[in-house]
N, C-alpha and C positions, 0 to 999 in steps of 0.2 A: 562409456563408463556406466556400469549397471548401478542400481540403487544402493546395493550393499557397499560398493566401493565409494560411491558419493558420500554415503553416511559416514564411513570410516574416515574419509579425507576431511570432512567438515568437523568431525569430532576431534581429530588430531589437531586441526587448526585451532579450534576453540580451547583445547587443553593447553596448548603452547601459548596462546595469547593470554589466557588467564594467569599462567605462571609468569609471563613477562610483565604483565600489568602489576602483579603483586611483588615481584622480586627486584625489579630494576635491571640495569644492564648485566647480562650474563653471557658466558661463552656457550657454544653449542653443547659441549660436554656437561657443563653445569645445568643447562636446560634439560638435557637428557636425564640427569639425576633428579631434577625437580618434578618431571612429568612422567618418568617411567617409559618414555618413548625411546626407541633405538636412535642413535646418532644418524644412521643412514635415513631413517624416516624423517628426522628433523631437517635434514638437508632440503628435501622437497617442501616441507611445511614452511620453513623460513623463506624460501624463494617465493612461495605464494603470498605470504604475509608482507614481504617487502614489496611485491608487485601491487598489493592492495594499499600500500602506504601506511600499514599498521606497524611496520618494523623498519628501523634503519640500522645500518652497521657503522660502528664508530671506527675511526682511523687510528685511535690510540691503542696501545697494547694493554692487554689484561695484566693485572698484578702478577708477579712471580717471575721465575727464571725460565730460560729456554726460549723457544720460538714464539714470537708474539701471536696471540690468539685474537680473533675478531670478537668484539663485543656487540651483542644484539640488544637494541633498545626498543621499548614499546613507545610508539609515537601517537597513539590515539588521542592524547590530550593536547597535542601541539597545534593541531588545526581544528577550528570550530566547525561544526555542522549546524546550520541554521535552517529550520523548516518554516516556510511561509505557507500557511493554509488559507487559500482564498475562497471565501464564501460569497453569497450574493450581495451582501451589504456590509460585510466586515472581514477583516483579516486578523489572523492570529500568527504571531511569530514566536518561535521557541528555539533557544540555544540548547543543543543536546550534548550530554556527556557521552563517553564511550559505551555506556550501557543503555543509551536511548532515554535517559531520564532528563526531564526538563530542568536546566540550570537557571534559566530566566525565561519569562514569557510575558506577553502582553497582547491584548485584543483591542483593535481600534475599528470603529465603524467608518464607512465612507458612503458617499453619494453615488449610487449605481448609475446615475445619469451623467456623471462626469466623464469627459473625453479620455482622461488618463486613468480612469478606473481606480484600482486600488493602489496606484503607485505612491501617492502622497501619504496614504494611510500606512503603507509599509514603512516609509521613512519615520513617521511618527511613532509607530509601534516599536521599531528598533530603538529609538530614543527612550521611549517609556520603559522598555525592558533593560536598558543599559547595555545594549549590544553595540559596541563601538569599534571603529577602526577595522572593519572587515576588509580583508585583502587576500587575493589568491596567492600572493607571494608568501604569505604566512601559513598557507595550507588551508585557509578557510574555504568552505563550500556552502553555497546557498541553494536549497532545493525548494521549489514551489509546487504545490499540489492543488488541483482543481477537480470538480466533480463532473467534468465533461471530457469527452475524448480530445486529445491534443495531438498535433502533428507539426513538426518543425517550428515549435515555439508558439503555436496558436491553436485555437479550437479547430477540430476537424469539422468544417462548416458545410452547409448546403450551398448550392449555387446562388450567387447574387447577394445583395444586401437589402435590408429592409428600408423602405422609404423613410425619410426623416420624420415625418409626422407620425407614422405608425410605430417607428422605433421608440419615440418618446412615450408612447402609450403602452408599450409592451409590459406585461405584468411580470414576466419571469426572466426575460432576456435583458441583461444590463447593456448600456450604451456601448461599452468597450468590448463587447463579446467577440467582434470580428477583428480586433486589433491583434498585433503580435504581442501577446502578454509577456513572453520571455524578454523581449526587448524593452517593454515598458518597465518591468521590474528590475532588469539589469541596469537601466539608466537610473532608477531610483536608489539602488544600493551601491552603485559604482563598481560593480563586478558582475561576472557572468552568473545568471540564474538558470538552473536546470529545472525545466518544467516537466511535470509528469502527472498523469491521471491518477486519482486517488486509489482506485481499485488495483491498478498496476503497482503502485507504491506499496500498498498493503500486501500484495502477492510477493513482492521482493522481500519484505520484512518476514513474512511467514516462511518463505523459502530458506532464508538464512538463519533465522532465530526461533521460528515457531514450529507449527505442526508439519510444515513441509520440509523440515531439515533432512529427512531421510528419503525424500521423494525426488525423482528425476522429472516426472511429468505430473502436474496437478493443476487444479483450477481453484482459485479463491473467489468466493462470492460475497460481495458487499451488498447489504440490504438497507441499512439504516440511513445512509446518505443518498439513497437512490440505488436502484438495482443495477449492478454492474459486476463484471468478472475480470480478474487478472489471470491470464493464462501463462503457465510456466511449462516450457518444453525443453528437455535436455538442460534443465536448471537455469534457463534464460527466459525472461519475460518476453512474450510475443506482443508487439504493438500493431503489426499489420502495415500495409502499404500507406494507409491514411490515418493511422492511429485509432482505428475503429474496432480492433480485435477485442472481443469480450464484451461488447456493448449489447448484452442480452435484453436490456430495456428497450432496444430499438429493433428487436425481431418482430416480424409481422404476425399478428394474431387475429385480426378482424378485417375482412375485405371491405366492410362498410364503416370502418372506424374513422374517427376524426383525424385531422391533420396533426402532425407532431412537429416540435421545434426542430427536429432533424431534417425536415423536408419531406418525409414520407407520410403514409397514412396507416392508421390501425396498429400502431406500435404497442408493445406490451405496456409501456409507461403511460399510454393514454387510457388504458383500461383499468389498471389497478396498481397498488403499491402497498407497502407495509402500513402506511398511514391511512389509506382507504380501507384497509382491513380493520383498523381501529375504529373508523367511522361506521363500518358495517356492524360491529358488535356493540357499539355504544348504546343503542336503544334498549338492549337487553338489561342494562343496569340502571337505566333512567338517570343518567348523569350528564351534565353539560360538557365536562371535559374528561378525556381519558388519554393518558400518556402511554408511551412505549413501556415505561417502567411499570405502570399499572397493569398493562396487558401481560407483561412478563410475570408479575405477581399472581395474576389470575391463572396463568398457565401452571405456575408452580403449585397452586392450590387444586389443580385438576378441574377447573371450570370447563364444562363440556362445550359450551358455546365458543369459548376462546380456543380450545384445543382443535375443534372442528374447523374453525376459520383459518387457523394457522396451518393445519394439515392441508386444507384445500389450496391455500396460497403456495405451499411447498410443492404440491402436485403440479401447479401451473408452471412454476420455475423448473420443475423436474422434466417436463416435456422437452424443454430446450436443452437442458443438461443431458438428456438422453441422446439427442442428436450430436451434441459435442462429444459424448463418449464414443460414438461411432466414428466421428471424424478424427478425434485426438487420442482416444484410448488412454485416458489418465489412470493412474493408480490411486489417486486421492482427490477428494473435493473437500475444501475447508469452507465453513460458513461463518459469517460475521459473528464474532464473539460478543458484540455489544447487545445482541438480542437476549442474552441471559437465558432464563428458563423458557422464553418464547422460542428459542432456537430448536429445542428438541422436537416438538410436533412439526415444525417446519421441515427439519431434516428428515423426519419419518415420511412426510409427504413427498419429498424429493426422491427418497429411496423407493417408495411405492410406484412413483411414475417411472423410475428407471427400470424397475422389475417388469413393468407393463409395456414400455415403449422401446427399450434398448435390447439388442440381442443379449442372450444370457451370458455369453462369454465376456462381453464388454461390461455388463452390469455387475457380474460377479467379481470382476477384476478391480473394482473401485471401492474404496472406503469413503464414507461421508462422516466427517467429524467436525466439531466446533473448532474454530481458529483458536490458537493458544494465546495469542497476544491481544491484550486489551486495546492497545493503540499501535497496530501494525505499521501504520504510515510513518511513525517515528523511527521504527527500526528500518523500514524501507529507505528512509532518508539517509540513515547511516550507511546502508549498502551503496546507495547512489553516490553519496559523498566520497566513500572510499574508492569507488571506481573512478570518480572524477579526478582524484588525486594521483592516479597512476598514469 
């Protein structure tokens, strides 16, 4: 299916879903009148929406005389989607409505040295948010997201475990890092928890609801929570054999670089990040603290030091994006919307690197744009939740 057909299909689905959400139970002909879509087109639309768990068909007859007509109901509100965002020392739980708005949310800290990790904190956060009686039989789905690559419910880990003494002194790795996090969380909430990497979840959200709606092949780049990418090929997120697809933070940049938590040496993440860029420019302003928001404001004001630093960081990212464009040949690259005004010079840096390091035909085929969604993981959780219900 080409990008034009994919775009039309998604647009038709969204139009029909919006009409069903607003109108209540309707027949196919009534829905055609509400949407302007042909009844023959709606046949395929309704099949897809039913497969996604967004529509159900009633067994009762529609009002009126003649042959009973099937009624189509919007079901998005019947089952809850709950997103559990697991950080290093806290968890945030959010119950989402059908538009990815938070209906209830709570954040609870936990001891990263605890064997069960965030499990107890998730239980407490659900109680604090008033999210009760979760059950798969009611259509509820719980999605958890983490900032490291995952495979089969756990972190895509290096070979072996840390010795007990070293593990307790590790600054960044929590004690539960090598446990099966999906199992821990599933036991905590009493139902299956679907675990996904944050960049992949963001890519799912952008693919369905954001800048990637009209694209078949694209790459979403997360920057703020650590450098990572979600890769979408033929409208599906690519995880890879071990969940490591898109982990550009762990691409090799320095033969003499330090060891990385992934088990390799000289990874991108050991050399720089958006926060090390902030540290780099801080002396120019003689301030003790400089936030990402401050840097974005400086960029919006045209500060030359800030713009140059962000452009350089974008060029560094762009070298690896150039290789990805040769291997995957995407038509679109979306960049973390949370960067605000800091995103523009960074995207320019990526573009300049593509122009220099990628073949012209691959570089010219790709657009580089800001992601449209402020919180794409929330929308990605909806997509994953709907898939889990089918």
